[in-house]
N, CA, C, O and CB atoms as a CASP TS submission, in Angstrom:
PFRMAT TS
TARGET T0000
AUTHOR 0000-0000-0000
METHOD Language model
MODEL 1
PARENT N/A
ATOM      1  N   MET     1     329.742  -3.982-115.752  1.00  0.00           N
ATOM      2  CA  MET     1     329.305  -3.911-117.081  1.00  0.00           C
ATOM      3  C   MET     1     327.447  -4.360-116.791  1.00  0.00           C
ATOM      4  O   MET     1     326.900  -4.782-115.773  1.00  0.00           O
ATOM      5  CB  MET     1     330.398  -5.141-118.184  1.00  0.00           C
ATOM      6  N   THR     2     327.006  -4.112-117.863  1.00  0.00           N
ATOM      7  CA  THR     2     325.276  -4.227-117.478  1.00  0.00           C
ATOM      8  C   THR     2     325.363  -5.296-118.464  1.00  0.00           C
ATOM      9  O   THR     2     326.049  -5.513-119.463  1.00  0.00           O
ATOM     10  CB  THR     2     323.940  -2.739-117.811  1.00  0.00           C
ATOM     11  N   ASP     3     323.853  -6.253-117.446  1.00  0.00           N
ATOM     12  CA  ASP     3     323.337  -7.401-118.111  1.00  0.00           C
ATOM     13  C   ASP     3     323.323  -6.877-118.951  1.00  0.00           C
ATOM     14  O   ASP     3     324.535  -6.986-119.133  1.00  0.00           O
ATOM     15  CB  ASP     3     322.288  -8.090-117.869  1.00  0.00           C
ATOM     16  N   ASN     4     322.684  -5.733-120.601  1.00  0.00           N
ATOM     17  CA  ASN     4     322.616  -5.551-121.625  1.00  0.00           C
ATOM     18  C   ASN     4     323.657  -5.972-122.337  1.00  0.00           C
ATOM     19  O   ASN     4     323.635  -6.849-123.201  1.00  0.00           O
ATOM     20  CB  ASN     4     322.341  -4.570-121.728  1.00  0.00           C
ATOM     21  N   ILE     5     325.006  -5.046-121.802  1.00  0.00           N
ATOM     22  CA  ILE     5     326.053  -5.198-122.190  1.00  0.00           C
ATOM     23  C   ILE     5     326.843  -6.820-122.234  1.00  0.00           C
ATOM     24  O   ILE     5     327.508  -7.110-123.228  1.00  0.00           O
ATOM     25  CB  ILE     5     326.585  -4.254-121.466  1.00  0.00           C
ATOM     26  N   ARG     6     326.781  -7.246-121.738  1.00  0.00           N
ATOM     27  CA  ARG     6     326.944  -8.559-121.179  1.00  0.00           C
ATOM     28  C   ARG     6     326.146  -9.772-122.395  1.00  0.00           C
ATOM     29  O   ARG     6     326.341 -10.940-122.730  1.00  0.00           O
ATOM     30  CB  ARG     6     326.142  -8.504-119.481  1.00  0.00           C
ATOM     31  N   ASP     7     325.317  -8.816-122.701  1.00  0.00           N
ATOM     32  CA  ASP     7     324.003 -10.923-123.720  1.00  0.00           C
ATOM     33  C   ASP     7     324.680  -9.778-124.612  1.00  0.00           C
ATOM     34  O   ASP     7     324.084 -10.108-125.637  1.00  0.00           O
ATOM     35  CB  ASP     7     321.115 -11.653-123.772  1.00  0.00           C
ATOM     36  N   ALA     8     325.302  -8.910-124.942  1.00  0.00           N
ATOM     37  CA  ALA     8     325.303  -8.226-126.454  1.00  0.00           C
ATOM     38  C   ALA     8     326.497  -9.445-126.737  1.00  0.00           C
ATOM     39  O   ALA     8     326.739 -10.293-127.596  1.00  0.00           O
ATOM     40  CB  ALA     8     325.846  -6.126-126.682  1.00  0.00           C
ATOM     41  N   ILE     9     327.052  -8.978-125.489  1.00  0.00           N
ATOM     42  CA  ILE     9     328.981 -10.344-125.451  1.00  0.00           C
ATOM     43  C   ILE     9     328.895 -11.524-125.660  1.00  0.00           C
ATOM     44  O   ILE     9     329.781 -12.132-126.261  1.00  0.00           O
ATOM     45  CB  ILE     9     329.930 -10.714-123.923  1.00  0.00           C
ATOM     46  N   VAL    10     328.026 -11.977-125.297  1.00  0.00           N
ATOM     47  CA  VAL    10     327.809 -13.930-125.349  1.00  0.00           C
ATOM     48  C   VAL    10     326.387 -14.295-126.518  1.00  0.00           C
ATOM     49  O   VAL    10     325.794 -15.344-126.768  1.00  0.00           O
ATOM     50  CB  VAL    10     327.135 -14.738-123.175  1.00  0.00           C
ATOM     51  N   ALA    11     326.244 -13.007-126.984  1.00  0.00           N
ATOM     52  CA  ALA    11     325.612 -13.344-128.304  1.00  0.00           C
ATOM     53  C   ALA    11     326.475 -13.299-129.613  1.00  0.00           C
ATOM     54  O   ALA    11     326.285 -14.079-130.546  1.00  0.00           O
ATOM     55  CB  ALA    11     324.494 -12.414-128.499  1.00  0.00           C
ATOM     56  N   LEU    12     327.573 -12.190-129.607  1.00  0.00           N
ATOM     57  CA  LEU    12     328.353 -12.116-130.187  1.00  0.00           C
ATOM     58  C   LEU    12     329.302 -13.728-130.604  1.00  0.00           C
ATOM     59  O   LEU    12     329.518 -14.426-131.595  1.00  0.00           O
ATOM     60  CB  LEU    12     328.846 -11.072-129.516  1.00  0.00           C
ATOM     61  N   GLN    13     329.609 -13.705-129.265  1.00  0.00           N
ATOM     62  CA  GLN    13     330.763 -14.603-129.697  1.00  0.00           C
ATOM     63  C   GLN    13     329.970 -16.055-129.559  1.00  0.00           C
ATOM     64  O   GLN    13     330.667 -17.065-129.659  1.00  0.00           O
ATOM     65  CB  GLN    13     332.286 -14.436-128.626  1.00  0.00           C
ATOM     66  N   ASN    14     328.621 -16.198-129.344  1.00  0.00           N
ATOM     67  CA  ASN    14     327.793 -17.400-130.310  1.00  0.00           C
ATOM     68  C   ASN    14     327.835 -16.954-132.320  1.00  0.00           C
ATOM     69  O   ASN    14     327.570 -17.642-133.306  1.00  0.00           O
ATOM     70  CB  ASN    14     325.642 -17.331-129.586  1.00  0.00           C
ATOM     71  N   GLY    15     328.116 -16.075-132.226  1.00  0.00           N
ATOM     72  CA  GLY    15     327.726 -15.543-133.765  1.00  0.00           C
ATOM     73  C   GLY    15     326.481 -15.371-134.056  1.00  0.00           C
ATOM     74  O   GLY    15     325.901 -15.449-135.139  1.00  0.00           O
ATOM     75  N   ASP    16     325.919 -15.011-132.494  1.00  0.00           N
ATOM     76  CA  ASP    16     324.655 -14.603-133.267  1.00  0.00           C
ATOM     77  C   ASP    16     324.639 -12.416-133.215  1.00  0.00           C
ATOM     78  O   ASP    16     324.298 -11.558-132.401  1.00  0.00           O
ATOM     79  CB  ASP    16     322.947 -15.600-132.127  1.00  0.00           C
ATOM     80  N   SER    17     325.264 -12.448-134.697  1.00  0.00           N
ATOM     81  CA  SER    17     325.251 -10.431-134.987  1.00  0.00           C
ATOM     82  C   SER    17     324.212  -9.569-134.247  1.00  0.00           C
ATOM     83  O   SER    17     324.271  -8.522-133.603  1.00  0.00           O
ATOM     84  CB  SER    17     324.790  -9.932-136.768  1.00  0.00           C
ATOM     85  N   SER    18     322.687 -10.912-134.793  1.00  0.00           N
ATOM     86  CA  SER    18     321.557  -9.894-134.904  1.00  0.00           C
ATOM     87  C   SER    18     321.266  -9.527-133.696  1.00  0.00           C
ATOM     88  O   SER    18     321.028  -8.319-133.675  1.00  0.00           O
ATOM     89  CB  SER    18     320.332 -10.329-135.550  1.00  0.00           C
ATOM     90  N   VAL    19     321.168 -10.064-132.592  1.00  0.00           N
ATOM     91  CA  VAL    19     321.202 -10.092-131.254  1.00  0.00           C
ATOM     92  C   VAL    19     322.256  -8.854-130.774  1.00  0.00           C
ATOM     93  O   VAL    19     321.924  -7.929-130.033  1.00  0.00           O
ATOM     94  CB  VAL    19     321.625 -11.590-130.794  1.00  0.00           C
ATOM     95  N   PHE    20     323.447  -9.023-131.297  1.00  0.00           N
ATOM     96  CA  PHE    20     324.290  -8.569-130.873  1.00  0.00           C
ATOM     97  C   PHE    20     323.859  -6.749-130.999  1.00  0.00           C
ATOM     98  O   PHE    20     323.860  -5.874-130.133  1.00  0.00           O
ATOM     99  CB  PHE    20     325.486  -9.252-131.572  1.00  0.00           C
ATOM    100  N   LYS    21     323.444  -6.695-132.803  1.00  0.00           N
ATOM    101  CA  LYS    21     323.624  -5.273-133.403  1.00  0.00           C
ATOM    102  C   LYS    21     321.951  -4.456-132.550  1.00  0.00           C
ATOM    103  O   LYS    21     321.835  -3.258-132.295  1.00  0.00           O
ATOM    104  CB  LYS    21     323.639  -5.403-135.678  1.00  0.00           C
ATOM    105  N   SER    22     320.482  -5.946-132.180  1.00  0.00           N
ATOM    106  CA  SER    22     319.920  -4.814-131.227  1.00  0.00           C
ATOM    107  C   SER    22     320.163  -4.753-129.727  1.00  0.00           C
ATOM    108  O   SER    22     319.797  -3.948-128.870  1.00  0.00           O
ATOM    109  CB  SER    22     318.514  -4.831-131.316  1.00  0.00           C
ATOM    110  N   VAL    23     320.803  -5.718-129.690  1.00  0.00           N
ATOM    111  CA  VAL    23     321.286  -4.941-127.831  1.00  0.00           C
ATOM    112  C   VAL    23     322.474  -3.263-128.030  1.00  0.00           C
ATOM    113  O   VAL    23     322.352  -2.067-127.766  1.00  0.00           O
ATOM    114  CB  VAL    23     322.825  -6.749-126.601  1.00  0.00           C
ATOM    115  N   VAL    24     323.373  -4.018-128.539  1.00  0.00           N
ATOM    116  CA  VAL    24     324.485  -2.198-129.284  1.00  0.00           C
ATOM    117  C   VAL    24     322.988  -1.193-129.288  1.00  0.00           C
ATOM    118  O   VAL    24     322.853  -0.335-128.416  1.00  0.00           O
ATOM    119  CB  VAL    24     325.493  -2.360-131.944  1.00  0.00           C
ATOM    120  N   GLN    25     322.159  -1.360-130.112  1.00  0.00           N
ATOM    121  CA  GLN    25     321.039  -0.342-130.432  1.00  0.00           C
ATOM    122  C   GLN    25     320.365   0.621-129.333  1.00  0.00           C
ATOM    123  O   GLN    25     320.343   1.756-128.858  1.00  0.00           O
ATOM    124  CB  GLN    25     319.936  -1.129-130.980  1.00  0.00           C
ATOM    125  N   ASP    26     319.619  -1.205-129.264  1.00  0.00           N
ATOM    126  CA  ASP    26     318.871   0.080-127.523  1.00  0.00           C
ATOM    127  C   ASP    26     319.635   0.284-126.217  1.00  0.00           C
ATOM    128  O   ASP    26     319.119   0.824-125.238  1.00  0.00           O
ATOM    129  CB  ASP    26     317.262  -0.644-126.581  1.00  0.00           C
ATOM    130  N   SER    27     320.874  -0.168-126.247  1.00  0.00           N
ATOM    131  CA  SER    27     321.762   0.811-124.783  1.00  0.00           C
ATOM    132  C   SER    27     322.020   1.619-125.405  1.00  0.00           C
ATOM    133  O   SER    27     322.013   2.648-124.730  1.00  0.00           O
ATOM    134  CB  SER    27     323.172   0.387-123.887  1.00  0.00           C
ATOM    135  N   LEU    28     322.423   1.907-126.990  1.00  0.00           N
ATOM    136  CA  LEU    28     322.325   3.483-127.094  1.00  0.00           C
ATOM    137  C   LEU    28     321.551   4.538-127.260  1.00  0.00           C
ATOM    138  O   LEU    28     321.770   5.634-126.745  1.00  0.00           O
ATOM    139  CB  LEU    28     322.776   3.770-127.713  1.00  0.00           C
ATOM    140  N   MET    29     320.591   4.259-128.000  1.00  0.00           N
ATOM    141  CA  MET    29     319.584   4.441-127.972  1.00  0.00           C
ATOM    142  C   MET    29     318.258   5.440-126.501  1.00  0.00           C
ATOM    143  O   MET    29     317.477   6.390-126.444  1.00  0.00           O
ATOM    144  CB  MET    29     319.591   3.162-128.306  1.00  0.00           C
ATOM    145  N   ASN    30     318.874   4.247-125.552  1.00  0.00           N
ATOM    146  CA  ASN    30     318.682   4.565-124.308  1.00  0.00           C
ATOM    147  C   ASN    30     319.781   5.831-123.815  1.00  0.00           C
ATOM    148  O   ASN    30     319.161   6.805-123.386  1.00  0.00           O
ATOM    149  CB  ASN    30     318.804   3.209-123.523  1.00  0.00           C
ATOM    150  N   LYS    31     320.810   5.943-123.802  1.00  0.00           N
ATOM    151  CA  LYS    31     321.689   7.052-123.499  1.00  0.00           C
ATOM    152  C   LYS    31     321.205   8.156-124.712  1.00  0.00           C
ATOM    153  O   LYS    31     321.286   9.379-124.598  1.00  0.00           O
ATOM    154  CB  LYS    31     323.429   6.548-123.549  1.00  0.00           C
ATOM    155  N   ALA    32     320.904   7.730-125.397  1.00  0.00           N
ATOM    156  CA  ALA    32     320.552   8.599-126.782  1.00  0.00           C
ATOM    157  C   ALA    32     319.272   9.294-125.863  1.00  0.00           C
ATOM    158  O   ALA    32     319.430  10.514-125.809  1.00  0.00           O
ATOM    159  CB  ALA    32     320.018   7.496-128.571  1.00  0.00           C
ATOM    160  N   MET    33     318.729   9.088-125.536  1.00  0.00           N
ATOM    161  CA  MET    33     316.976   9.521-125.143  1.00  0.00           C
ATOM    162  C   MET    33     317.336  10.342-123.721  1.00  0.00           C
ATOM    163  O   MET    33     317.121  11.512-123.404  1.00  0.00           O
ATOM    164  CB  MET    33     315.615   7.789-124.760  1.00  0.00           C
ATOM    165  N   ASP    34     317.954   9.269-123.022  1.00  0.00           N
ATOM    166  CA  ASP    34     318.733   9.551-121.471  1.00  0.00           C
ATOM    167  C   ASP    34     319.854  11.408-121.344  1.00  0.00           C
ATOM    168  O   ASP    34     320.391  12.251-120.624  1.00  0.00           O
ATOM    169  CB  ASP    34     320.227   7.753-121.318  1.00  0.00           C
ATOM    170  N   ALA    35     319.537  10.973-122.626  1.00  0.00           N
ATOM    171  CA  ALA    35     320.654  12.899-122.958  1.00  0.00           C
ATOM    172  C   ALA    35     319.727  14.191-123.386  1.00  0.00           C
ATOM    173  O   ALA    35     319.878  15.381-123.110  1.00  0.00           O
ATOM    174  CB  ALA    35     322.020  12.837-124.795  1.00  0.00           C
ATOM    175  N   ILE    36     318.668  13.495-124.195  1.00  0.00           N
ATOM    176  CA  ILE    36     317.608  14.835-125.101  1.00  0.00           C
ATOM    177  C   ILE    36     317.147  14.624-123.403  1.00  0.00           C
ATOM    178  O   ILE    36     317.420  15.770-123.046  1.00  0.00           O
ATOM    179  CB  ILE    36     316.041  14.419-127.023  1.00  0.00           C
ATOM    180  N   GLN    37     316.625  13.926-122.096  1.00  0.00           N
ATOM    181  CA  GLN    37     315.918  14.363-121.563  1.00  0.00           C
ATOM    182  C   GLN    37     316.723  15.578-120.081  1.00  0.00           C
ATOM    183  O   GLN    37     316.316  16.387-119.247  1.00  0.00           O
ATOM    184  CB  GLN    37     315.082  13.095-121.357  1.00  0.00           C
ATOM    185  N   ILE    38     317.645  15.153-120.403  1.00  0.00           N
ATOM    186  CA  ILE    38     318.677  15.891-118.956  1.00  0.00           C
ATOM    187  C   ILE    38     318.759  17.466-120.198  1.00  0.00           C
ATOM    188  O   ILE    38     319.088  18.561-119.743  1.00  0.00           O
ATOM    189  CB  ILE    38     321.081  14.642-118.374  1.00  0.00           C
ATOM    190  N   GLN    39     318.456  17.315-121.507  1.00  0.00           N
ATOM    191  CA  GLN    39     319.502  18.326-121.920  1.00  0.00           C
ATOM    192  C   GLN    39     317.558  19.419-122.307  1.00  0.00           C
ATOM    193  O   GLN    39     317.597  20.636-122.485  1.00  0.00           O
ATOM    194  CB  GLN    39     321.112  17.606-123.756  1.00  0.00           C
ATOM    195  N   ARG    40     316.571  18.856-122.336  1.00  0.00           N
ATOM    196  CA  ARG    40     316.025  19.852-121.694  1.00  0.00           C
ATOM    197  C   ARG    40     315.661  20.497-120.348  1.00  0.00           C
ATOM    198  O   ARG    40     315.431  21.684-120.117  1.00  0.00           O
ATOM    199  CB  ARG    40     315.371  19.777-122.063  1.00  0.00           C
ATOM    200  N   ILE    41     315.662  19.186-119.305  1.00  0.00           N
ATOM    201  CA  ILE    41     315.953  19.935-117.986  1.00  0.00           C
ATOM    202  C   ILE    41     316.228  20.427-117.940  1.00  0.00           C
ATOM    203  O   ILE    41     315.700  21.384-117.375  1.00  0.00           O
ATOM    204  CB  ILE    41     316.328  19.890-117.225  1.00  0.00           C
ATOM    205  N   SER    42     317.898  20.508-118.659  1.00  0.00           N
ATOM    206  CA  SER    42     318.628  21.859-118.315  1.00  0.00           C
ATOM    207  C   SER    42     317.755  24.125-118.780  1.00  0.00           C
ATOM    208  O   SER    42     317.585  25.292-118.428  1.00  0.00           O
ATOM    209  CB  SER    42     320.335  21.378-119.519  1.00  0.00           C
ATOM    210  N   ALA    43     317.556  22.777-120.020  1.00  0.00           N
ATOM    211  CA  ALA    43     316.936  24.000-120.959  1.00  0.00           C
ATOM    212  C   ALA    43     316.388  24.806-120.441  1.00  0.00           C
ATOM    213  O   ALA    43     316.409  26.006-120.713  1.00  0.00           O
ATOM    214  CB  ALA    43     316.070  23.772-121.871  1.00  0.00           C
ATOM    215  N   GLY    44     315.526  24.006-119.202  1.00  0.00           N
ATOM    216  CA  GLY    44     313.791  24.773-118.988  1.00  0.00           C
ATOM    217  C   GLY    44     314.609  25.757-117.666  1.00  0.00           C
ATOM    218  O   GLY    44     314.509  26.968-117.468  1.00  0.00           O
ATOM    219  N   GLN    45     315.297  24.880-117.015  1.00  0.00           N
ATOM    220  CA  GLN    45     316.143  25.688-115.566  1.00  0.00           C
ATOM    221  C   GLN    45     316.629  26.918-116.586  1.00  0.00           C
ATOM    222  O   GLN    45     316.263  27.989-116.100  1.00  0.00           O
ATOM    223  CB  GLN    45     317.882  24.569-114.568  1.00  0.00           C
ATOM    224  N   SER    46     317.126  27.045-117.471  1.00  0.00           N
ATOM    225  CA  SER    46     318.065  28.129-117.004  1.00  0.00           C
ATOM    226  C   SER    46     317.214  29.505-118.392  1.00  0.00           C
ATOM    227  O   SER    46     317.783  30.464-118.913  1.00  0.00           O
ATOM    228  CB  SER    46     320.310  27.472-117.278  1.00  0.00           C
ATOM    229  N   MET    47     315.563  28.969-118.614  1.00  0.00           N
ATOM    230  CA  MET    47     315.378  29.482-119.095  1.00  0.00           C
ATOM    231  C   MET    47     314.550  30.385-118.222  1.00  0.00           C
ATOM    232  O   MET    47     314.208  31.505-118.601  1.00  0.00           O
ATOM    233  CB  MET    47     315.207  28.959-119.990  1.00  0.00           C
ATOM    234  N   PHE    48     314.176  29.797-116.845  1.00  0.00           N
ATOM    235  CA  PHE    48     313.657  30.700-115.335  1.00  0.00           C
ATOM    236  C   PHE    48     314.755  31.248-115.095  1.00  0.00           C
ATOM    237  O   PHE    48     314.823  32.471-114.973  1.00  0.00           O
ATOM    238  CB  PHE    48     313.125  29.878-113.864  1.00  0.00           C
ATOM    239  N   ASP    49     316.104  30.246-114.952  1.00  0.00           N
ATOM    240  CA  ASP    49     317.342  31.836-114.247  1.00  0.00           C
ATOM    241  C   ASP    49     316.918  32.557-114.886  1.00  0.00           C
ATOM    242  O   ASP    49     316.081  33.216-114.270  1.00  0.00           O
ATOM    243  CB  ASP    49     319.164  32.062-114.413  1.00  0.00           C
ATOM    244  N   GLU    50     317.044  32.910-116.091  1.00  0.00           N
ATOM    245  CA  GLU    50     317.022  34.153-116.893  1.00  0.00           C
ATOM    246  C   GLU    50     316.406  35.349-116.649  1.00  0.00           C
ATOM    247  O   GLU    50     316.816  36.509-116.640  1.00  0.00           O
ATOM    248  CB  GLU    50     316.607  33.922-117.911  1.00  0.00           C
ATOM    249  N   VAL    51     315.147  34.749-116.417  1.00  0.00           N
ATOM    250  CA  VAL    51     314.335  35.829-116.337  1.00  0.00           C
ATOM    251  C   VAL    51     314.447  36.873-114.920  1.00  0.00           C
ATOM    252  O   VAL    51     314.410  36.630-113.714  1.00  0.00           O
ATOM    253  CB  VAL    51     312.970  35.202-116.493  1.00  0.00           C
ATOM    254  N   GLU    52     314.630  38.377-115.869  1.00  0.00           N
ATOM    255  CA  GLU    52     315.230  39.563-115.043  1.00  0.00           C
ATOM    256  C   GLU    52     313.997  40.080-115.181  1.00  0.00           C
ATOM    257  O   GLU    52     313.153  39.699-115.992  1.00  0.00           O
ATOM    258  CB  GLU    52     316.580  40.502-115.532  1.00  0.00           C
ATOM    259  N   GLU    53     313.881  40.982-114.357  1.00  0.00           N
ATOM    260  CA  GLU    53     312.322  41.903-113.034  1.00  0.00           C
ATOM    261  C   GLU    53     313.508  42.731-114.079  1.00  0.00           C
ATOM    262  O   GLU    53     314.718  42.734-114.305  1.00  0.00           O
ATOM    263  CB  GLU    53     311.994  42.013-110.328  1.00  0.00           C
ATOM    264  N   PRO    54     311.633  43.728-114.729  1.00  0.00           N
ATOM    265  CA  PRO    54     311.731  44.812-115.606  1.00  0.00           C
ATOM    266  C   PRO    54     312.529  46.557-114.951  1.00  0.00           C
ATOM    267  O   PRO    54     312.235  47.318-114.029  1.00  0.00           O
ATOM    268  CB  PRO    54     310.050  44.930-116.055  1.00  0.00           C
ATOM    269  N   GLN    55     313.314  46.553-115.731  1.00  0.00           N
ATOM    270  CA  GLN    55     313.976  48.105-115.158  1.00  0.00           C
ATOM    271  C   GLN    55     313.474  49.251-115.818  1.00  0.00           C
ATOM    272  O   GLN    55     313.005  49.328-116.953  1.00  0.00           O
ATOM    273  CB  GLN    55     315.602  48.281-115.372  1.00  0.00           C
ATOM    274  N   ASP    56     313.665  50.319-114.781  1.00  0.00           N
ATOM    275  CA  ASP    56     313.229  51.755-115.171  1.00  0.00           C
ATOM    276  C   ASP    56     314.149  51.594-115.656  1.00  0.00           C
ATOM    277  O   ASP    56     315.266  51.134-115.417  1.00  0.00           O
ATOM    278  CB  ASP    56     312.927  52.989-114.402  1.00  0.00           C
ATOM    279  N   ASN    57     313.021  52.495-117.264  1.00  0.00           N
ATOM    280  CA  ASN    57     313.878  52.607-119.024  1.00  0.00           C
ATOM    281  C   ASN    57     313.485  53.815-119.069  1.00  0.00           C
ATOM    282  O   ASN    57     312.731  54.031-120.018  1.00  0.00           O
ATOM    283  CB  ASN    57     313.340  51.593-120.627  1.00  0.00           C
ATOM    284  N   GLU    58     313.828  55.196-118.034  1.00  0.00           N
ATOM    285  CA  GLU    58     313.193  56.543-118.062  1.00  0.00           C
ATOM    286  C   GLU    58     314.644  57.268-119.032  1.00  0.00           C
ATOM    287  O   GLU    58     315.828  56.996-118.836  1.00  0.00           O
ATOM    288  CB  GLU    58     312.797  57.299-116.146  1.00  0.00           C
ATOM    289  N   VAL    59     314.338  57.793-119.601  1.00  0.00           N
ATOM    290  CA  VAL    59     315.754  58.361-119.943  1.00  0.00           C
ATOM    291  C   VAL    59     315.228  60.199-119.836  1.00  0.00           C
ATOM    292  O   VAL    59     314.242  60.631-120.432  1.00  0.00           O
ATOM    293  CB  VAL    59     316.442  57.674-121.886  1.00  0.00           C
ATOM    294  N   ASP    60     315.891  60.818-119.193  1.00  0.00           N
ATOM    295  CA  ASP    60     316.754  62.111-119.572  1.00  0.00           C
ATOM    296  C   ASP    60     316.625  62.878-120.459  1.00  0.00           C
ATOM    297  O   ASP    60     317.448  62.974-121.370  1.00  0.00           O
ATOM    298  CB  ASP    60     317.812  61.956-119.789  1.00  0.00           C
ATOM    299  N   THR    61     314.862  64.039-120.307  1.00  0.00           N
ATOM    300  CA  THR    61     315.030  64.344-121.563  1.00  0.00           C
ATOM    301  C   THR    61     314.925  65.510-120.733  1.00  0.00           C
ATOM    302  O   THR    61     313.897  65.983-121.218  1.00  0.00           O
ATOM    303  CB  THR    61     314.183  63.890-122.858  1.00  0.00           C
ATOM    304  N   ASP    62     315.200  66.164-119.988  1.00  0.00           N
ATOM    305  CA  ASP    62     315.651  67.845-120.048  1.00  0.00           C
ATOM    306  C   ASP    62     317.403  67.888-119.915  1.00  0.00           C
ATOM    307  O   ASP    62     318.262  67.390-119.188  1.00  0.00           O
ATOM    308  CB  ASP    62     314.828  68.873-118.451  1.00  0.00           C
ATOM    309  N   GLU    63     317.332  68.842-121.136  1.00  0.00           N
ATOM    310  CA  GLU    63     318.376  69.109-121.402  1.00  0.00           C
ATOM    311  C   GLU    63     318.772  70.039-121.206  1.00  0.00           C
ATOM    312  O   GLU    63     317.800  70.730-121.514  1.00  0.00           O
ATOM    313  CB  GLU    63     318.580  68.938-122.163  1.00  0.00           C
ATOM    314  N   GLU    64     319.882  71.051-120.750  1.00  0.00           N
ATOM    315  CA  GLU    64     320.526  72.448-120.393  1.00  0.00           C
ATOM    316  C   GLU    64     320.698  73.016-122.079  1.00  0.00           C
ATOM    317  O   GLU    64     321.112  72.168-122.869  1.00  0.00           O
ATOM    318  CB  GLU    64     322.289  72.266-119.352  1.00  0.00           C
ATOM    319  N   VAL    65     320.496  73.939-122.443  1.00  0.00           N
ATOM    320  CA  VAL    65     320.908  74.185-123.798  1.00  0.00           C
ATOM    321  C   VAL    65     321.875  75.716-123.295  1.00  0.00           C
ATOM    322  O   VAL    65     322.479  76.371-124.144  1.00  0.00           O
ATOM    323  CB  VAL    65     319.339  74.381-125.069  1.00  0.00           C
TER
END
């Protein structure tokens, strides 16, 4: 258990709901920001992974009639 969560529980036990709410919101916001950063990194990596080399798109137009 992290110190922030422990502080939130102690604040709730002491009847200080505003501190509890603040600590929980801060903890959730930090987790959300971490998840966003991970998604940004993942999206950037996948963008570079999908780069393909140009292919020759020659079409054979010499048809025998």
